[in-house]
N, C-alpha and C positions, 0 to 999 in steps of 0.2 A: 504494500500500500504506500503510495507516495504521500509526502507531507503536503500541507495546504500550500497553495500558490504563494510565492514569496514576493511577487511584484508583477505589475501589468504595464506593458509598454504599448501605448495607443498610437495609431496612425490614422490621420484624417484623410479619407479618400472619397472621391466621387464615384458612384456606380456607373458602369457602362450601360446605356439604355438597352442595347441589344441583348444583354445578358439575362434579361427577365422574360424572354420569349418562352412559350410553352415547349417543353421537351419531354422525352420518354423518361419517366421516373417510377418510383422513387430511387434515389441513389445518394449515398453520402459523398462528401467532397473527396476528390481523388488528387493526390499529388501528381503534378506533371514532372516526372522524374528527370527528364532530359533538359528541362528549363535551367538556365544558369542561375546560380545563387552567389551570394557574397563569399569571398575567400577569407581565410583567417591567416594571421601572421603567426607562424609557429615559433620562430626564434629559437630559444634554447629550452622551451617548455616541452614536457613529455606528452606525446599524443596518447592519451588514455582516458577512460571514463566516458560519460555521456551527459547530455542535457535533455530533459523531458519537459515539454511545455504544452499548455492548451492554447491553440490558435483560434481566433475568431476570424473566419473567412467570409468575405463579402460575396454578394451574388455576382460579382465580376471576377471571382477567383483570386483576388488579392487579399493579403493578410491585413486585418484591421488592428488586432491586439495580439500581444504575446504575453501569456501569464506563465512564468517559470514555475515548475513544480519541483524539479530535482536537477541538481548539477553536481555530478561526481568528477568532473574534469577539473583541471587546474583552474583556480579562481580567475586567473588572468585571461582565460578564454571566454568568460561569461558574456561580456558585452559584445564580443565578436560573434559568438554563437547566436545571440539574440538577433544580430544583423542577418545571419544566415537564415534564421527562421522568418524574419520579416521579408526577406527577398524570395521566399518560396512561392511558387505559383501553383494554383489548383484549377482543376475543372470543378466549378462550384457545386455544392449540393443541389439536388433536385427533389422537390417534394412530391407527394402522391398525386397532386393535381398537375404536375409537369412544369412547375415554375422553378427557375433557378433562385435559390434563397440563401440568406446568410446562415451560417452554421458554425459549430465549434468542433474541433478535432484535436485529439492528443497526438503529438508528433515528437519524435526523438531524433537527436543527432549524435552519432557515436564518433569518438575520436580513436583512430587506430593508425598504425604506421601506413596501412594501405590507403587510408583516406587522404593523407597528405594535407595540403592547405585547402582542399575542396571537399569537406565532408558533406554528404548528401542526406537531407531529412527524409525520414520514412515514418509511416504510421506507427505509433507506439503500441497500438493494440491491433493484432491481426484478427480478421473475421474469417473463420474456417469455411463459411458459406459464400464468401465474396464472389468467387468465380461463377458459381451457379446463379447467383443473383444477377451478375453481369450478363450472362448468357440469356437469361429471361428478358432482361431489358433490351438487349440487342435485337432479339427476335421481334419485339414490338415497336422498334424504332421506325419512324417515317424517314423519308429522305431529308426532310427539313431538320429533323433531330440530328441525324448523322452529320450533315453539312455544317450545322452550327457548332457541334462538338469538335469535329475534325479541324475546322478553321481555328478554333480557340487553341487546340492542342498544337497545331502546326505553327501558329504565331509565336508560341512560347518554346516549343521543342525543335523548331526548324526541321532539318533533314532527318532528325531522329524521331519524328512524329509517329512513324509506323511501329516503333517499339513501345509506345505507351500502352497503358492497360486496356482501354476499350478496343483500339484497333488490333492489338495482339490477341485478345480473346476472340474477336470476330474471325481472324485468320485461323486460329486453333479450332474453332467450331467447324469451319469449312474443311480443314484437314481431316478432322474426325469423321465428317460425313463421307468424304472420299474413301477413307480407310474402311468404314462400315460397308461401303459398296464394293470392297475388294480392290480398290485402286490405290496403290501405295505410292503416292506422288508427293510425299511430304516436302522433300528438298526443293522440288520444282515450284510448289505452291509458295513456300517461304521466300524463295528467290524472286518470285513475281509479285509478292504481296505489297511492297511499297508503291510500285507503279499502279497496281490494281486499286489501292486505297485512293490514290490521287484521281484515277479515272472515275471511280465511284462517286467521289465528291463532285466532279464536273457534271456527271449525269444527274446526280441528285439536285444540283442547282437548277437544272432544266425541268425536273419533275419532282418538286418538293413534296407532293402528296403521295408519291409512290412508296410502297413498303421498301425499306432499305435492304433487309436481309434476304427475303425471298424475291423481291422485285428487281434489285440492282446488283448487290454485292456478289451473290452466287453466280449471276449471269456474267459479270465481268471476269471473275476467276475461272469460270468454265471456258470463256474465250481465251484467257491467258494460258490455261493448262487444259487443253482439250481432252475429252474422255476417249 
C-alpha cells in the first residue's frame, strides 16, 4: 500500500475541442509509449528505485496534475521525474457514452541502468483483462473512432504509431484470425501492418460511418497479404 500523496503539481491547460468527439468506449487512459518525454540529468547519482504518482489526465490526453505517492529513487531525481510525468502523453479516457473525458491514473517511472536518462512511464497497476477489453472495443469501432485515435497517436508517436497499444492489438487480432483459418502468415502481416494502418486511416476518413474492423481494416490487410 502506498502512502498518501505527498504533493500535487498542477498544470493549467486548455482542452483541444476535437478531443471530446464521440468515440468507441469505455476505455481508461492509455499511455502513448513512443511519445517523447522529458530527460533526466543522471550525473553521479545511482539509477535505482522508482516514482509512483497519480496523474490527472485531461480529455486532450495531456497531464493536468501530478500527485506523488512514492519515491524510492535518489531524492535528487524527484523534480526531474515529476517533469517526466508531466510530459507524458495519453490517449485520453473514454466513457461509456463514447466521450473523451478527464480521468486519473496511477503511473510509475522506474530508474535502472537500462533506462539511462530517458526513463519511460508505465501504468502502475496492470489490468489482466486489458487486452480482451481492447479487442471488444476495436470490434465496435467506427471508422471515425479509429481515425480520431490513430491521428492522436500518430501526432505524438510519429513513425512508431503502429507499435502503440490499440493498433498493435488490432494487428494481433487479424493475425489470430488468419492462424485460426490455417494461414500462418504472421511475419508477412506484421511487416505490412504499419502501411496497412496508414491506409486504413485514409479510407476511414473517406467513410467515417463504416465499421473499422470488419469494414476497412481486415479488407486492407487481406489486400496487403492475400489469402
